[in-house]
All heavy atoms as a GROMACS GRO file, in nm:
protein
  512
    1MET      N    1  13.105  13.834  10.858
    1MET     CA    2  13.089  13.691  10.848
    1MET      C    3  12.959  13.650  10.918
    1MET      O    4  12.922  13.706  11.020
    1MET     CB    5  13.208  13.622  10.910
    1MET     CG    6  13.207  13.475  10.889
    1MET     SD    7  13.375  13.416  10.904
    1MET     CE    8  13.343  13.246  10.883
    2GLU      N    9  12.895  13.551  10.861
    2GLU     CA   10  12.768  13.507  10.915
    2GLU      C   11  12.787  13.428  11.044
    2GLU      O   12  12.893  13.374  11.072
    2GLU     CB   13  12.695  13.420  10.814
    2GLU     CG   14  12.645  13.495  10.693
    2GLU     CD   15  12.559  13.406  10.606
    2GLU    OE1   16  12.477  13.331  10.661
    2GLU    OE2   17  12.576  13.413  10.484
    3ASN      N   18  12.679  13.421  11.117
    3ASN     CA   19  12.675  13.342  11.239
    3ASN      C   20  12.689  13.194  11.201
    3ASN      O   21  12.619  13.147  11.112
    3ASN     CB   22  12.542  13.371  11.309
    3ASN     CG   23  12.528  13.296  11.439
    3ASN    OD1   24  12.619  13.224  11.482
    3ASN    ND2   25  12.415  13.314  11.503
    4PRO      N   26  12.776  13.118  11.267
    4PRO     CA   27  12.791  12.975  11.234
    4PRO      C   28  12.659  12.897  11.244
    4PRO      O   29  12.635  12.806  11.167
    4PRO     CB   30  12.892  12.923  11.335
    4PRO     CG   31  12.966  13.044  11.381
    4PRO     CD   32  12.872  13.159  11.371
    5GLY      N   33  12.576  12.934  11.338
    5GLY     CA   34  12.447  12.867  11.354
    5GLY      C   35  12.358  12.887  11.232
    5GLY      O   36  12.291  12.793  11.187
    6SER      N   37  12.358  13.007  11.175
    6SER     CA   38  12.276  13.032  11.057
    6SER      C   39  12.333  12.960  10.935
    6SER      O   40  12.258  12.916  10.847
    6SER     CB   41  12.262  13.182  11.031
    6SER     OG   42  12.386  13.239  10.996
    7MET      N   43  12.467  12.949  10.929
    7MET     CA   44  12.529  12.876  10.819
    7MET      C   45  12.489  12.728  10.823
    7MET      O   46  12.457  12.668  10.719
    7MET     CB   47  12.681  12.891  10.824
    7MET     CG   48  12.730  13.031  10.789
    7MET     SD   49  12.908  13.052  10.810
    7MET     CE   50  12.972  12.932  10.699
    8ILE      N   51  12.491  12.672  10.942
    8ILE     CA   52  12.452  12.532  10.958
    8ILE      C   53  12.304  12.515  10.923
    8ILE      O   54  12.265  12.419  10.856
    8ILE     CB   55  12.483  12.482  11.100
    8ILE    CG1   56  12.634  12.477  11.120
    8ILE    CG2   57  12.420  12.346  11.125
    8ILE    CD1   58  12.676  12.449  11.263
    9MET      N   59  12.223  12.610  10.966
    9MET     CA   60  12.079  12.604  10.937
    9MET      C   61  12.054  12.610  10.787
    9MET      O   62  11.973  12.533  10.733
    9MET     CB   63  12.006  12.717  11.007
    9MET     CG   64  11.856  12.711  10.990
    9MET     SD   65  11.782  12.564  11.058
    9MET     CE   66  11.770  12.609  11.227
   10LYS      N   67  12.126  12.698  10.715
   10LYS     CA   68  12.112  12.707  10.570
   10LYS      C   69  12.151  12.575  10.504
   10LYS      O   70  12.084  12.527  10.412
   10LYS     CB   71  12.200  12.818  10.514
   10LYS     CG   72  12.142  12.955  10.525
   10LYS     CD   73  12.234  13.055  10.457
   10LYS     CE   74  12.184  13.195  10.470
   10LYS     NZ   75  12.274  13.291  10.405
   11SER      N   76  12.261  12.517  10.552
   11SER     CA   77  12.308  12.390  10.497
   11SER      C   78  12.203  12.280  10.517
   11SER      O   79  12.175  12.202  10.426
   11SER     CB   80  12.439  12.350  10.563
   11SER     OG   81  12.481  12.224  10.520
   12LEU      N   82  12.146  12.274  10.635
   12LEU     CA   83  12.043  12.173  10.663
   12LEU      C   84  11.918  12.195  10.578
   12LEU      O   85  11.856  12.099  10.532
   12LEU     CB   86  12.008  12.173  10.812
   12LEU     CG   87  12.118  12.121  10.906
   12LEU    CD1   88  12.076  12.140  11.051
   12LEU    CD2   89  12.148  11.977  10.877
   13MET      N   90  11.881  12.319  10.559
   13MET     CA   91  11.764  12.350  10.477
   13MET      C   92  11.788  12.309  10.332
   13MET      O   93  11.699  12.254  10.266
   13MET     CB   94  11.728  12.498  10.486
   13MET     CG   95  11.683  12.544  10.624
   13MET     SD   96  11.533  12.461  10.678
   13MET     CE   97  11.415  12.539  10.575
   14LYS      N   98  11.909  12.336  10.281
   14LYS     CA   99  11.942  12.297  10.145
   14LYS      C  100  11.936  12.144  10.130
   14LYS      O  101  11.884  12.091  10.032
   14LYS     CB  102  12.083  12.344  10.107
   14LYS     CG  103  12.093  12.490  10.073
   14LYS     CD  104  12.237  12.528  10.053
   14LYS     CE  105  12.264  12.572   9.914
   14LYS     NZ  106  12.404  12.614   9.895
   15ARG      N  107  11.989  12.077  10.229
   15ARG     CA  108  11.988  11.930  10.227
   15ARG      C  109  11.844  11.877  10.230
   15ARG      O  110  11.810  11.783  10.159
   15ARG     CB  111  12.067  11.877  10.345
   15ARG     CG  112  12.072  11.728  10.350
   15ARG     CD  113  12.165  11.687  10.459
   15ARG     NE  114  12.290  11.656  10.395
   15ARG     CZ  115  12.384  11.582  10.450
   15ARG    NH1  116  12.370  11.538  10.572
   15ARG    NH2  117  12.494  11.554  10.386
   16GLN      N  118  11.761  11.937  10.312
   16GLN     CA  119  11.622  11.894  10.322
   16GLN      C  120  11.548  11.919  10.190
   16GLN      O  121  11.472  11.834  10.143
   16GLN     CB  122  11.552  11.968  10.436
   16GLN     CG  123  11.410  11.921  10.460
   16GLN     CD  124  11.345  11.994  10.576
   16GLN    OE1  125  11.397  12.094  10.625
   16GLN    NE2  126  11.232  11.943  10.620
   17ASP      N  127  11.572  12.034  10.128
   17ASP     CA  128  11.510  12.064   9.998
   17ASP      C  129  11.554  11.963   9.893
   17ASP      O  130  11.472  11.915   9.813
   17ASP     CB  131  11.544  12.205   9.953
   17ASP     CG  132  11.474  12.313  10.035
   17ASP    OD1  133  11.374  12.279  10.102
   17ASP    OD2  134  11.519  12.428  10.030
   18ALA      N  135  11.682  11.930   9.892
   18ALA     CA  136  11.734  11.833   9.795
   18ALA      C  137  11.670  11.696   9.818
   18ALA      O  138  11.635  11.626   9.722
   18ALA     CB  139  11.885  11.824   9.806
   19LEU      N  140  11.653  11.658   9.942
   19LEU     CA  141  11.591  11.529   9.974
   19LEU      C  142  11.445  11.525   9.928
   19LEU      O  143  11.400  11.426   9.870
   19LEU     CB  144  11.600  11.503  10.124
   19LEU     CG  145  11.544  11.370  10.173
   19LEU    CD1  146  11.620  11.254  10.111
   19LEU    CD2  147  11.552  11.363  10.324
   20ILE      N  148  11.374  11.633   9.950
   20ILE     CA  149  11.233  11.641   9.907
   20ILE      C  150  11.223  11.632   9.755
   20ILE      O  151  11.139  11.559   9.701
   20ILE     CB  152  11.168  11.770   9.960
   20ILE    CG1  153  11.151  11.760  10.112
   20ILE    CG2  154  11.034  11.795   9.892
   20ILE    CD1  155  11.110  11.889  10.179
   21ARG      N  156  11.311  11.704   9.684
   21ARG     CA  157  11.310  11.698   9.537
   21ARG      C  158  11.345  11.559   9.487
   21ARG      O  159  11.285  11.508   9.393
   21ARG     CB  160  11.407  11.800   9.479
   21ARG     CG  161  11.358  11.943   9.485
   21ARG     CD  162  11.445  12.035   9.400
   21ARG     NE  163  11.588  12.016   9.422
   21ARG     CZ  164  11.664  12.092   9.500
   21ARG    NH1  165  11.611  12.194   9.564
   21ARG    NH2  166  11.792  12.066   9.514
   22SER      N  167  11.441  11.496   9.552
   22SER     CA  168  11.481  11.361   9.513
   22SER      C  169  11.366  11.262   9.533
   22SER      O  170  11.342  11.176   9.446
   22SER     CB  171  11.602  11.317   9.597
   22SER     OG  172  11.636  11.184   9.570
   23GLU      N  173  11.297  11.271   9.643
   23GLU     CA  174  11.183  11.182   9.669
   23GLU      C  175  11.072  11.205   9.567
   23GLU      O  176  11.008  11.110   9.522
   23GLU     CB  177  11.132  11.201   9.811
   23GLU     CG  178  11.226  11.147   9.916
   23GLU     CD  179  11.181  11.180  10.058
   23GLU    OE1  180  11.078  11.250  10.075
   23GLU    OE2  181  11.250  11.135  10.150
   24ALA      N  182  11.050  11.330   9.531
   24ALA     CA  183  10.946  11.361   9.432
   24ALA      C  184  10.983  11.303   9.296
   24ALA      O  185  10.897  11.246   9.226
   24ALA     CB  186  10.927  11.512   9.422
   25ARG      N  187  11.110  11.315   9.256
   25ARG     CA  188  11.155  11.258   9.129
   25ARG      C  189  11.141  11.106   9.130
   25ARG      O  190  11.100  11.046   9.032
   25ARG     CB  191  11.300  11.296   9.100
   25ARG     CG  192  11.318  11.436   9.048
   25ARG     CD  193  11.457  11.457   8.989
   25ARG     NE  194  11.564  11.415   9.078
   25ARG     CZ  195  11.629  11.496   9.162
   25ARG    NH1  196  11.599  11.622   9.169
   25ARG    NH2  197  11.725  11.447   9.239
   26ARG      N  198  11.175  11.045   9.241
   26ARG     CA  199  11.166  10.899   9.252
   26ARG      C  200  11.019  10.855   9.241
   26ARG      O  201  10.988  10.757   9.172
   26ARG     CB  202  11.224  10.851   9.384
   26ARG     CG  203  11.228  10.701   9.396
   26ARG     CD  204  11.307  10.659   9.520
   26ARG     NE  205  11.338  10.519   9.518
   26ARG     CZ  206  11.254  10.422   9.553
   26ARG    NH1  207  11.132  10.452   9.592
   26ARG    NH2  208  11.290  10.296   9.550
   27GLU      N  209  10.932  10.924   9.308
   27GLU     CA  210  10.789  10.890   9.302
   27GLU      C  211  10.736  10.906   9.159
   27GLU      O  212  10.662  10.821   9.110
   27GLU     CB  213  10.710  10.978   9.398
   27GLU     CG  214  10.564  10.943   9.408
   27GLU     CD  215  10.539  10.805   9.465
   27GLU    OE1  216  10.620  10.758   9.547
   27GLU    OE2  217  10.438  10.743   9.426
   28ALA      N  218  10.776  11.014   9.091
   28ALA     CA  219  10.733  11.035   8.953
   28ALA      C  220  10.786  10.923   8.863
   28ALA      O  221  10.715  10.874   8.774
   28ALA     CB  222  10.780  11.171   8.903
   29PHE      N  223  10.910  10.882   8.887
   29PHE     CA  224  10.969  10.773   8.810
   29PHE      C  225  10.889  10.644   8.830
   29PHE      O  226  10.860  10.573   8.733
   29PHE     CB  227  11.114  10.752   8.852
   29PHE     CG  228  11.175  10.626   8.797
   29PHE    CD1  229  11.218  10.620   8.666
   29PHE    CD2  230  11.188  10.514   8.877
   29PHE    CE1  231  11.272  10.503   8.615
   29PHE    CE2  232  11.242  10.397   8.827
   29PHE     CZ  233  11.284  10.392   8.695
   30LEU      N  234  10.855  10.612   8.953
   30LEU     CA  235  10.781  10.489   8.981
   30LEU      C  236  10.643  10.490   8.917
   30LEU      O  237  10.597  10.388   8.865
   30LEU     CB  238  10.772  10.466   9.132
   30LEU     CG  239  10.904  10.434   9.201
   30LEU    CD1  240  10.883  10.426   9.353
   30LEU    CD2  241  10.966  10.308   9.149
   31VAL      N  242  10.577  10.605   8.919
   31VAL     CA  243  10.445  10.617   8.855
   31VAL      C  244  10.458  10.596   8.705
   31VAL      O  245  10.382  10.521   8.643
   31VAL     CB  246  10.381  10.754   8.887
   31VAL    CG1  247  10.260  10.780   8.800
   31VAL    CG2  248  10.344  10.761   9.034
   32LYS      N  249  10.558  10.659   8.645
   32LYS     CA  250  10.579  10.648   8.500
   32LYS      C  251  10.615  10.504   8.464
   32LYS      O  252  10.568  10.450   8.363
   32LYS     CB  253  10.691  10.743   8.456
   32LYS     CG  254  10.703  10.758   8.309
   32LYS     CD  255  10.582  10.829   8.255
   32LYS     CE  256  10.603  10.863   8.110
   32LYS     NZ  257  10.482  10.918   8.051
   33GLN      N  258  10.698  10.440   8.546
   33GLN     CA  259  10.736  10.301   8.522
   33GLN      C  260  10.614  10.209   8.524
   33GLN      O  261  10.599  10.122   8.440
   33GLN     CB  262  10.837  10.256   8.628
   33GLN     CG  263  10.888  10.116   8.610
   33GLN     CD  264  10.982  10.076   8.721
   33GLN    OE1  265  10.963  10.114   8.836
   33GLN    NE2  266  11.083   9.999   8.687
   34LYS      N  267  10.525  10.233   8.619
   34LYS     CA  268  10.403  10.152   8.629
   34LYS      C  269  10.316  10.171   8.504
   34LYS      O  270  10.260  10.075   8.451
   34LYS     CB  271  10.325  10.191   8.755
   34LYS     CG  272  10.210  10.097   8.785
   34LYS     CD  273  10.131  10.142   8.907
   34LYS     CE  274  10.214  10.123   9.032
   34LYS     NZ  275  10.138  10.153   9.155
   35GLU      N  276  10.305  10.296   8.456
   35GLU     CA  277  10.227  10.323   8.335
   35GLU      C  278  10.286  10.254   8.213
   35GLU      O  279  10.214  10.197   8.132
   35GLU     CB  280  10.221  10.473   8.310
   35GLU     CG  281  10.136  10.550   8.408
   35GLU     CD  282  10.144  10.700   8.386
   35GLU    OE1  283  10.213  10.746   8.292
   35GLU    OE2  284  10.081  10.773   8.464
   36ILE      N  285  10.419  10.258   8.202
   36ILE     CA  286  10.486  10.196   8.087
   36ILE      C  287  10.466  10.045   8.090
   36ILE      O  288  10.437   9.983   7.987
   36ILE     CB  289  10.636  10.233   8.086
   36ILE    CG1  290  10.652  10.381   8.051
   36ILE    CG2  291  10.713  10.146   7.987
   36ILE    CD1  292  10.793  10.433   8.066
   37ARG      N  293  10.479   9.984   8.207
   37ARG     CA  294  10.458   9.840   8.218
   37ARG      C  295  10.314   9.802   8.181
   37ARG      O  296  10.291   9.700   8.116
   37ARG     CB  297  10.491   9.791   8.358
   37ARG     CG  298  10.639   9.790   8.382
   37ARG     CD  299  10.673   9.732   8.515
   37ARG     NE  300  10.817   9.738   8.534
   37ARG     CZ  301  10.881   9.676   8.628
   37ARG    NH1  302  10.816   9.601   8.714
   37ARG    NH2  303  11.012   9.686   8.638
   38LYS      N  304  10.219   9.885   8.223
   38LYS     CA  305  10.078   9.858   8.190
   38LYS      C  306  10.058   9.867   8.039
   38LYS      O  307   9.990   9.782   7.980
   38LYS     CB  308   9.989   9.959   8.262
   38LYS     CG  309   9.842   9.933   8.247
   38LYS     CD  310   9.761  10.035   8.323
   38LYS     CE  311   9.670  10.101   8.223
   38LYS     NZ  312   9.617  10.226   8.261
   39ASP      N  313  10.118   9.968   7.976
   39ASP     CA  314  10.107   9.982   7.831
   39ASP      C  315  10.168   9.861   7.758
   39ASP      O  316  10.114   9.814   7.658
   39ASP     CB  317  10.176  10.110   7.783
   39ASP     CG  318  10.102  10.236   7.824
   39ASP    OD1  319   9.983  10.225   7.862
   39ASP    OD2  320  10.162  10.345   7.818
   40ILE      N  321  10.281   9.813   7.807
   40ILE     CA  322  10.346   9.698   7.745
   40ILE      C  323  10.258   9.574   7.757
   40ILE      O  324  10.243   9.498   7.661
   40ILE     CB  325  10.485   9.674   7.808
   40ILE    CG1  326  10.581   9.787   7.765
   40ILE    CG2  327  10.541   9.538   7.768
   40ILE    CD1  328  10.714   9.785   7.837
   41GLU      N  329  10.199   9.554   7.873
   41GLU     CA  330  10.110   9.439   7.892
   41GLU      C  331   9.988   9.448   7.800
   41GLU      O  332   9.945   9.347   7.743
   41GLU     CB  333  10.066   9.428   8.038
   41GLU     CG  334  10.177   9.387   8.131
   41GLU     CD  335  10.237   9.251   8.096
   41GLU    OE1  336  10.160   9.160   8.059
   41GLU    OE2  337  10.360   9.236   8.106
   42GLU      N  338   9.933   9.567   7.783
   42GLU     CA  339   9.820   9.585   7.692
   42GLU      C  340   9.861   9.555   7.548
   42GLU      O  341   9.787   9.491   7.474
   42GLU     CB  342   9.766   9.727   7.702
   42GLU     CG  343   9.689   9.755   7.829
   42GLU     CD  344   9.643   9.900   7.839
   42GLU    OE1  345   9.661   9.978   7.742
   42GLU    OE2  346   9.589   9.936   7.944
   43ALA      N  347   9.980   9.600   7.510
   43ALA     CA  348  10.029   9.576   7.374
   43ALA      C  349  10.050   9.426   7.352
   43ALA      O  350  10.019   9.374   7.244
   43ALA     CB  351  10.160   9.652   7.350
   44ARG      N  352  10.102   9.357   7.452
   44ARG     CA  353  10.119   9.211   7.440
   44ARG      C  354   9.984   9.142   7.420
   44ARG      O  355   9.973   9.051   7.338
   44ARG     CB  356  10.184   9.156   7.567
   44ARG     CG  357  10.331   9.167   7.568
   44ARG     CD  358  10.388   9.089   7.685
   44ARG     NE  359  10.529   9.117   7.694
   44ARG     CZ  360  10.595   9.129   7.807
   44ARG    NH1  361  10.533   9.113   7.922
   44ARG    NH2  362  10.723   9.156   7.807
   45ALA      N  363   9.884   9.183   7.497
   45ALA     CA  364   9.752   9.122   7.485
   45ALA      C  365   9.694   9.147   7.346
   45ALA      O  366   9.638   9.054   7.283
   45ALA     CB  367   9.659   9.176   7.593
   46ILE      N  368   9.708   9.268   7.296
   46ILE     CA  369   9.656   9.301   7.163
   46ILE      C  370   9.730   9.220   7.057
   46ILE      O  371   9.669   9.166   6.964
   46ILE     CB  372   9.668   9.452   7.136
   46ILE    CG1  373   9.572   9.529   7.226
   46ILE    CG2  374   9.644   9.484   6.989
   46ILE    CD1  375   9.592   9.680   7.225
   47TRP      N  376   9.863   9.208   7.071
   47TRP     CA  377   9.943   9.132   6.975
   47TRP      C  378   9.900   8.984   6.975
   47TRP      O  379   9.883   8.924   6.870
   47TRP     CB  380  10.090   9.144   7.010
   47TRP     CG  381  10.180   9.067   6.919
   47TRP    CD1  382  10.248   8.952   6.949
   47TRP    CD2  383  10.212   9.097   6.783
   47TRP    NE1  384  10.319   8.911   6.841
   47TRP    CE2  385  10.300   8.997   6.736
   47TRP    CE3  386  10.175   9.198   6.696
   47TRP    CZ2  387  10.351   8.995   6.608
   47TRP    CZ3  388  10.226   9.197   6.568
   47TRP    CH2  389  10.313   9.097   6.525
   48LYS      N  390   9.879   8.929   7.092
   48LYS     CA  391   9.836   8.789   7.103
   48LYS      C  392   9.699   8.768   7.038
   48LYS      O  393   9.678   8.673   6.963
   48LYS     CB  394   9.831   8.747   7.250
   48LYS     CG  395   9.805   8.602   7.271
   48LYS     CD  396   9.811   8.566   7.418
   48LYS     CE  397   9.778   8.420   7.438
   48LYS     NZ  398   9.778   8.381   7.578
   49GLN      N  399   9.606   8.860   7.064
   49GLN     CA  400   9.473   8.850   7.004
   49GLN      C  401   9.481   8.862   6.852
   49GLN      O  402   9.411   8.792   6.778
   49GLN     CB  403   9.382   8.959   7.059
   49GLN     CG  404   9.344   8.939   7.204
   49GLN     CD  405   9.271   9.060   7.260
   49GLN    OE1  406   9.254   9.161   7.194
   49GLN    NE2  407   9.230   9.048   7.386
   50THR      N  408   9.568   8.949   6.804
   50THR     CA  409   9.583   8.968   6.661
   50THR      C  410   9.638   8.842   6.596
   50THR      O  411   9.591   8.799   6.491
   50THR     CB  412   9.678   9.087   6.632
   50THR    OG1  413   9.625   9.204   6.694
   50THR    CG2  414   9.693   9.111   6.483
   51LEU      N  415   9.738   8.781   6.658
   51LEU     CA  416   9.796   8.659   6.602
   51LEU      C  417   9.694   8.545   6.602
   51LEU      O  418   9.695   8.461   6.510
   51LEU     CB  419   9.920   8.618   6.680
   51LEU     CG  420  10.044   8.704   6.661
   51LEU    CD1  421  10.157   8.652   6.748
   51LEU    CD2  422  10.086   8.709   6.515
   52GLU      N  423   9.608   8.539   6.701
   52GLU     CA  424   9.507   8.434   6.706
   52GLU      C  425   9.403   8.451   6.596
   52GLU      O  426   9.346   8.352   6.549
   52GLU     CB  427   9.438   8.434   6.842
   52GLU     CG  428   9.527   8.385   6.955
   52GLU     CD  429   9.465   8.404   7.092
   52GLU    OE1  430   9.355   8.463   7.102
   52GLU    OE2  431   9.527   8.359   7.190
   53LYS      N  432   9.379   8.572   6.553
   53LYS     CA  433   9.280   8.598   6.449
   53LYS      C  434   9.333   8.569   6.309
   53LYS      O  435   9.255   8.549   6.216
   53LYS     CB  436   9.232   8.742   6.455
   53LYS     CG  437   9.148   8.771   6.578
   53LYS     CD  438   9.105   8.915   6.580
   53LYS     CE  439   9.026   8.946   6.706
   53LYS     NZ  440   8.986   9.087   6.712
   54LEU      N  441   9.464   8.566   6.293
   54LEU     CA  442   9.523   8.543   6.161
   54LEU      C  443   9.502   8.397   6.120
   54LEU      O  444   9.498   8.308   6.205
   54LEU     CB  445   9.673   8.574   6.163
   54LEU     CG  446   9.712   8.720   6.176
   54LEU    CD1  447   9.863   8.732   6.189
   54LEU    CD2  448   9.664   8.800   6.058
   55PRO      N  449   9.488   8.373   5.991
   55PRO     CA  450   9.476   8.233   5.946
   55PRO      C  451   9.607   8.159   5.972
   55PRO      O  452   9.713   8.219   5.981
   55PRO     CB  453   9.445   8.247   5.797
   55PRO     CG  454   9.496   8.380   5.758
   55PRO     CD  455   9.483   8.467   5.881
   56ALA      N  456   9.595   8.027   5.978
   56ALA     CA  457   9.714   7.945   6.001
   56ALA      C  458   9.810   7.963   5.884
   56ALA      O  459   9.770   7.964   5.768
   56ALA     CB  460   9.675   7.800   6.016
   57GLN      N  461   9.939   7.973   5.914
   57GLN     CA  462  10.039   7.992   5.809
   57GLN      C  463  10.103   7.857   5.776
   57GLN      O  464  10.130   7.775   5.863
   57GLN     CB  465  10.145   8.091   5.858
   57GLN     CG  466  10.090   8.228   5.883
   57GLN     CD  467  10.197   8.325   5.929
   57GLN    OE1  468  10.313   8.290   5.935
   57GLN    NE2  469  10.157   8.446   5.962
   58GLU      N  470  10.128   7.837   5.647
   58GLU     CA  471  10.186   7.712   5.603
   58GLU      C  472  10.332   7.700   5.646
   58GLU      O  473  10.377   7.593   5.685
   58GLU     CB  474  10.176   7.700   5.451
   58GLU     CG  475  10.034   7.691   5.400
   58GLU     CD  476  10.029   7.681   5.250
   58GLU    OE1  477  10.128   7.636   5.190
   58GLU    OE2  478   9.926   7.718   5.193
   59PHE      N  479  10.404   7.807   5.633
   59PHE     CA  480  10.546   7.804   5.666
   59PHE      C  481  10.572   7.890   5.789
   59PHE      O  482  10.542   8.008   5.790
   59PHE     CB  483  10.629   7.859   5.549
   59PHE     CG  484  10.607   7.783   5.422
   59PHE    CD1  485  10.528   7.836   5.322
   59PHE    CD2  486  10.664   7.659   5.405
   59PHE    CE1  487  10.508   7.768   5.204
   59PHE    CE2  488  10.644   7.588   5.287
   59PHE     CZ  489  10.567   7.642   5.186
   60LYS      N  490  10.627   7.827   5.889
   60LYS     CA  491  10.664   7.903   6.009
   60LYS      C  492  10.816   7.910   6.015
   60LYS      O  493  10.884   7.814   5.980
   60LYS     CB  494  10.612   7.836   6.135
   60LYS     CG  495  10.464   7.852   6.152
   60LYS     CD  496  10.424   7.816   6.290
   60LYS     CE  497  10.276   7.849   6.309
   60LYS     NZ  498  10.233   7.826   6.443
   61TRP      N  499  10.867   8.017   6.058
   61TRP     CA  500  11.011   8.035   6.064
   61TRP      C  501  11.059   7.962   6.181
   61TRP      O  502  11.110   7.947   6.263
   61TRP     CB  503  11.045   8.183   6.071
   61TRP     CG  504  11.003   8.254   5.947
   61TRP    CD1  505  10.881   8.305   5.921
   61TRP    CD2  506  11.081   8.276   5.830
   61TRP    NE1  507  10.878   8.361   5.797
   61TRP    CE2  508  11.000   8.345   5.739
   61TRP    CE3  509  11.210   8.248   5.796
   61TRP    CZ2  510  11.044   8.383   5.615
   61TRP    CZ3  511  11.254   8.287   5.672
   61TRP    CH2  512  11.171   8.352   5.583
   0.00000   0.00000   0.00000
């Protein structure tokens, strides 16, 4: 049987590794979220510019 101290140390190391991976995933998520929001804002601006260039429509829904 292993030394209880080494078992606790392994458990703490596993927990620390899991925490590091979790923080990395969260950071990647936030970066991706920021990119997606930027893309959406760009698409909105392009859509608005496109609608402004179209001739006036007689019938609006």
